[in-house]
LOKENU-894296 format. One line per 2 residues: number of its first residue (from 0); their letters; for each residue x, z, y of C-alpha. Coordinates in pm, whole numbers, plus 50000, padded with zeros to 5 digits. Example, Ala and Ser with C-alpha at 12.3 -4.5 7.8 and 13.67 -1.06 7.14 Angstrom:
2
0> AS> 51230 50780 49550  51367 50714 49894;
% end
This chain:
416
0> XX> 37949 87286 15600  38211 87083 15410;
2> XX> 38385 86849 15655  38560 86545 15513;
4> XX> 38926 86473 15583  38897 86097 15606;
6> XX> 39261 86038 15693  39568 86218 15821;
8> XX> 39907 86148 15976  40210 86375 15956;
10> XX> 40566 86403 16077  40810 86688 16019;
12> XX> 41159 86747 15882  41031 86637 15538;
14> XX> 40953 86285 15654  40815 86051 15917;
16> XX> 40479 85987 15748  40252 86117 15473;
18> XX> 40413 85912 15195  40761 86036 15285;
20> XX> 40640 86395 15308  40475 86364 14966;
22> XX> 40792 86222 14813  40996 86516 14942;
24> XX> 40733 86770 14842  40710 86658 14480;
26> XX> 41034 86469 14409  41295 86584 14657;
28> XX> 41490 86880 14781  41423 87063 15108;
30> XX> 41569 86857 15393  41901 86920 15559;
32> XX> 41889 87133 15870  42022 87095 16225;
34> XX> 42172 87370 16439  42098 87509 16783;
36> XX> 42307 87746 16988  42114 88045 17123;
38> XX> 42198 88242 17437  42411 88496 17251;
40> XX> 42635 88217 17123  42513 88201 16763;
42> XX> 42452 87858 16603  42133 87890 16401;
44> XX> 41967 87639 16167  41645 87465 16269;
46> XX> 41424 87197 16111  41440 86896 16342;
48> XX> 41270 86556 16332  41559 86313 16361;
50> XX> 41389 85994 16489  41080 85952 16705;
52> XX> 40902 85636 16821  40894 85560 17194;
54> XX> 40559 85572 17370  40399 85248 17487;
56> XX> 40473 85170 17853  40109 85234 17946;
58> XX> 40157 85602 17853  40496 85668 18015;
60> XX> 40352 85952 18225  40298 86138 17895;
62> XX> 40651 86076 17769  40801 86393 17623;
64> XX> 40917 86506 17280  40592 86679 17195;
66> XX> 40382 86374 17275  40618 86148 17082;
68> XX> 40559 86365 16777  40185 86338 16841;
70> XX> 40211 85961 16880  40398 85932 16548;
72> XX> 40107 86111 16380  39841 85911 16564;
74> XX> 39989 85576 16463  39916 85668 16101;
76> XX> 39545 85728 16165  39484 85469 16441;
78> XX> 39322 85218 16206  39081 85484 16081;
80> XX> 38990 85578 16438  38922 85209 16512;
82> XX> 38698 85190 16204  38511 85502 16311;
84> XX> 38447 85367 16660  38276 85061 16514;
86> XX> 37981 85286 16425  38036 85598 16638;
88> XX> 37957 85653 17005  38288 85744 17179;
90> XX> 38101 86034 17344  38066 86186 16996;
92> XX> 38434 86147 16907  38611 86470 16996;
94> XX> 38976 86578 17007  39071 86941 16932;
96> XX> 39441 87010 16885  39667 87311 16862;
98> XX> 40006 87369 17022  40216 87671 17104;
100> XX> 40447 87536 17374  40326 87177 17427;
102> XX> 40589 86983 17626  40787 87285 17740;
104> XX> 41115 87115 17645  41054 86861 17924;
106> XX> 41013 87142 18176  41326 87315 18049;
108> XX> 41528 86997 18108  41368 86949 18451;
110> XX> 41451 87308 18548  41814 87266 18446;
112> XX> 41843 86955 18665  41678 87139 18955;
114> XX> 41932 87420 18924  42224 87178 18904;
116> XX> 42123 86913 19158  41834 87059 19355;
118> XX> 41562 86817 19242  41343 86742 18944;
120> XX> 41381 86420 18741  41180 86127 18875;
122> XX> 41011 86086 18539  40902 86452 18513;
124> XX> 40525 86504 18531  40418 86860 18450;
126> XX> 40045 86793 18411  40086 86508 18162;
128> XX> 40400 86627 17982  40391 87007 17969;
130> XX> 40045 87139 18060  39874 87265 17746;
132> XX> 39573 87038 17784  39789 86726 17812;
134> XX> 39834 86699 17435  39463 86658 17364;
136> XX> 39415 86432 17668  39695 86206 17547;
138> XX> 39542 86165 17201  39195 86116 17350;
140> XX> 39328 85833 17567  39501 85671 17270;
142> XX> 39186 85699 17061  38930 85607 17326;
144> XX> 38755 85937 17263  38511 86066 17526;
146> XX> 38376 86370 17344  38491 86733 17382;
148> XX> 38869 86732 17433  39081 87046 17445;
150> XX> 39395 87217 17318  39395 87556 17145;
152> XX> 39700 87776 17202  39712 88100 17004;
154> XX> 40080 88086 16905  40133 88033 16532;
156> XX> 39763 88008 16442  39690 87741 16706;
158> XX> 39632 87434 16492  39448 87623 16217;
160> XX> 39205 87757 16475  39179 87409 16628;
162> XX> 39072 87266 16294  38805 87531 16246;
164> XX> 38685 87464 16602  38667 87091 16521;
166> XX> 38464 87166 16211  38230 87371 16429;
168> XX> 38172 87075 16663  38061 86862 16368;
170> XX> 37853 87140 16215  37678 87197 16550;
172> XX> 37606 86822 16575  37801 86795 16900;
174> XX> 38041 86544 16745  38021 86301 16456;
176> XX> 38399 86272 16427  38683 86491 16554;
178> XX> 39056 86421 16563  39214 86759 16498;
180> XX> 39540 86921 16395  39841 87025 16596;
182> XX> 40187 86943 16729  40481 87154 16842;
184> XX> 40838 87060 16932  41167 87245 16937;
186> XX> 41257 87402 17268  41495 87668 17397;
188> XX> 41221 87920 17470  41098 87949 17112;
190> XX> 41442 87949 16952  41579 88209 17193;
192> XX> 41255 88406 17194  41248 88453 16818;
194> XX> 41623 88518 16834  41562 88799 17083;
196> XX> 41307 88947 16840  41574 88949 16571;
198> XX> 41365 88727 16345  41590 88421 16298;
200> XX> 41797 88369 15983  42148 88225 15984;
202> XX> 42066 88037 15661  41762 87866 15507;
204> XX> 41469 88105 15509  41410 88286 15181;
206> XX> 41048 88414 15163  40959 88692 14915;
208> XX> 41327 88740 14823  41502 89074 14836;
210> XX> 41772 88885 15027  41549 88738 15296;
212> XX> 41677 88766 15651  41419 88596 15872;
214> XX> 41282 88254 15959  41394 87913 16085;
216> XX> 41213 87735 16368  41083 87385 16295;
218> XX> 40891 87109 16468  40642 86841 16378;
220> XX> 40274 86768 16370  39974 86663 16168;
222> XX> 39654 86494 16285  39334 86466 16081;
224> XX> 39022 86254 16117  38737 86493 16035;
226> XX> 38398 86339 15954  38088 86377 15740;
228> XX> 38196 86078 15528  38322 86035 15174;
230> XX> 38674 86163 15115  38909 86302 14855;
232> XX> 38959 86636 15028  38731 86852 15241;
234> XX> 38772 87146 15475  38526 87382 15310;
236> XX> 38543 87663 15564  38755 87927 15726;
238> XX> 38780 88281 15853  38941 88454 16150;
240> XX> 39028 88809 16249  39230 89003 16505;
242> XX> 39455 89298 16418  39508 89415 16777;
244> XX> 39788 89624 16627  40101 89511 16814;
246> XX> 40214 89235 17052  40428 89060 16789;
248> XX> 40404 89254 16461  40115 89233 16213;
250> XX> 39925 89536 16089  40152 89663 15808;
252> XX> 39870 89722 15561  39760 89358 15572;
254> XX> 39404 89451 15659  39369 89188 15930;
256> XX> 39502 88912 15708  39278 89025 15423;
258> XX> 38976 89018 15653  39048 88659 15760;
260> XX> 39085 88556 15396  38766 88733 15290;
262> XX> 38571 88578 15576  38707 88237 15478;
264> XX> 38576 88278 15122  38239 88390 15252;
266> XX> 38216 88101 15498  38311 87847 15231;
268> XX> 38072 88010 14982  38332 88051 14710;
270> XX> 38437 88338 14485  38792 88471 14464;
272> XX> 38822 88335 14109  38780 87981 14245;
274> XX> 39097 88003 14456  39374 87826 14266;
276> XX> 39646 87845 14531  39734 88019 14856;
278> XX> 39964 87852 15104  40128 88162 15245;
280> XX> 40210 88204 15610  40536 88305 15442;
282> XX> 40778 88352 15730  41039 88543 15525;
284> XX> 41034 88836 15766  40994 89174 15604;
286> XX> 40687 89262 15809  40503 88938 15729;
288> XX> 40592 88918 15360  40490 89277 15297;
290> XX> 40154 89266 15472  40063 88917 15343;
292> XX> 40138 89006 14981  39915 89311 15014;
294> XX> 39638 89093 15156  39664 88834 14878;
296> XX> 39656 89100 14605  39351 89258 14769;
298> XX> 39153 88933 14804  39272 88668 14554;
300> XX> 39512 88837 14308  39498 88560 14047;
302> XX> 39587 88266 14272  39926 88096 14271;
304> XX> 40118 88137 14596  40401 87961 14777;
306> XX> 40547 87934 15124  40615 87578 15237;
308> XX> 40821 87687 15537  41159 87645 15358;
310> XX> 41066 87272 15358  40962 87242 15723;
312> XX> 41056 87562 15904  40811 87765 16105;
314> XX> 40650 87497 16321  40463 87755 16530;
316> XX> 40157 87592 16688  40175 87302 16440;
318> XX> 40230 87521 16133  39864 87549 16036;
320> XX> 39809 87173 16057  40127 87072 15874;
322> XX> 40065 87321 15595  39702 87210 15574;
324> XX> 39838 86860 15525  40057 86976 15236;
326> XX> 39752 87137 15075  39561 86809 15112;
328> XX> 39844 86612 14953  39844 86851 14658;
330> XX> 39466 86844 14617  39468 86463 14614;
332> XX> 39753 86446 14363  39659 86299 14024;
334> XX> 39874 86553 13841  39737 86842 14050;
336> XX> 40089 86965 14128  40121 87257 14366;
338> XX> 40364 87281 14657  40632 87500 14505;
340> XX> 40796 87811 14642  41157 87764 14753;
342> XX> 41375 88074 14744  41671 88222 14555;
344> XX> 41449 88354 14274  41529 88717 14341;
346> XX> 41185 88860 14416  41176 89173 14627;
348> XX> 41058 89440 14385  40907 89635 14675;
350> XX> 40647 89360 14723  40320 89348 14528;
352> XX> 40343 89123 14222  40216 88770 14288;
354> XX> 40186 88450 14081  40456 88240 14245;
356> XX> 40422 87861 14214  40756 87747 14076;
358> XX> 40854 87376 14057  40623 87193 13819;
360> XX> 40334 87439 13847  40002 87254 13831;
362> XX> 39634 87349 13842  39458 87154 13564;
364> XX> 39097 87149 13687  39138 87120 14063;
366> XX> 38939 86793 14070  38625 86960 13940;
368> XX> 38494 87059 14281  38504 87422 14175;
370> XX> 38863 87511 14261  39001 87544 14613;
372> XX> 39312 87631 14813  39358 87877 15097;
374> XX> 39604 87823 15381  39705 88122 15591;
376> XX> 39821 88114 15953  39903 88438 16133;
378> XX> 40011 88474 16496  40135 88722 16753;
380> XX> 39890 88995 16839  39751 88988 16485;
382> XX> 39565 88662 16548  39477 88558 16191;
384> XX> 39323 88240 16053  39260 88121 15696;
386> XX> 39130 87776 15601  38971 87674 15269;
388> XX> 39033 87325 15129  38882 87164 14820;
390> XX> 38771 86843 14662  38419 86705 14683;
392> XX> 38152 86940 14556  37774 86924 14530;
394> XX> 37627 86612 14690  37972 86510 14811;
396> XX> 38088 86453 14451  37873 86142 14434;
398> XX> 38057 85999 14735  38413 86050 14611;
400> XX> 38620 85731 14589  38878 85752 14311;
402> XX> 39100 85485 14468  39119 85659 14806;
404> XX> 39393 85920 14764  39700 85694 14753;
406> XX> 39589 85506 15064  39529 85821 15265;
408> XX> 39762 86082 15123  40060 85866 15027;
410> XX> 40150 85677 14714  40258 85878 14410;
412> XX> 40607 85732 14429  40843 85700 14721;
414> XX> 41200 85724 14834  41332 86066 14911;
% end
């Protein structure tokens, strides 16, 4: 079932809303990076959101960095949620979100105070700031949603799996509308954890390059209003698989990733030749790049590819949602421009040959309802998820509103 993306809100290092993100994606350079010191003393670059709105006083129990990111996204879709509730029973409005660490940063700060002074901060509330389910509960309270409400946490595939779960609620006629997506914030655990695995780069990540040296951690979020309504862009389907190969490394032959991609095509009822673009998981680690390139060549060898992580970092539990948002922006773009691949241009000759989307690459017939994009999200334990996005097709083509894309996915111009 094709589920409409009626509206979306985003925040990440590229910008504080969809219009700003679009301006950076098509007109700007990758944003400047911040630095964090890890336990071994190294200062490593991260993608940080510089300014966040405060929460309303009524929600102060939820106040933490992760929920502020979520609130920044929700403000962008609040009017759409209000419109939906004019005709939708709140019991059929669901909330399904993904996060890897939720509000862990709040607990880290509380723990440090406990160690230093023997007590937690007065404003620290684990269940509403850190507990994994608090993210979805917070958004449900903001929205007035009374339908199924839960948070998915499967590391770096969290928000992709949340979006497929949300689609399932609509397909099963449990919900008419679902707010879905994901949010994750910078915290010491993730930065030091990936540092301990030896996966963090001391410079901007460089996927597919022979000079790549690892990833950069990022933060941000994206929320989507999924419905059966008219829209510019639809979630056509998705596929999932599990390598069960290693706790943190993917299966080196890419078989698990290829299975998720193949299942996504089958679920969306599309052929490989219809795939115009693949948003790579693209973490710039040797293990990921190698296995993912093998998977792409095996399943959709003629598609353009790019990793958007040099723009936003690896946003972990929010990565699938943010990168889905970038796919939606591209699909709604009048010029059909693709998110381009940022690297030093020195392709690793050991990798399978792929069609890399360089700046200015466009797909001419993406509006036809026949072409689609894939977005890959792969997580620890070989937890793989691929989503398929496209424009209106079949009966939905008659419902497409040509003046809708700028309002929802950002104007074609903007300051960088």
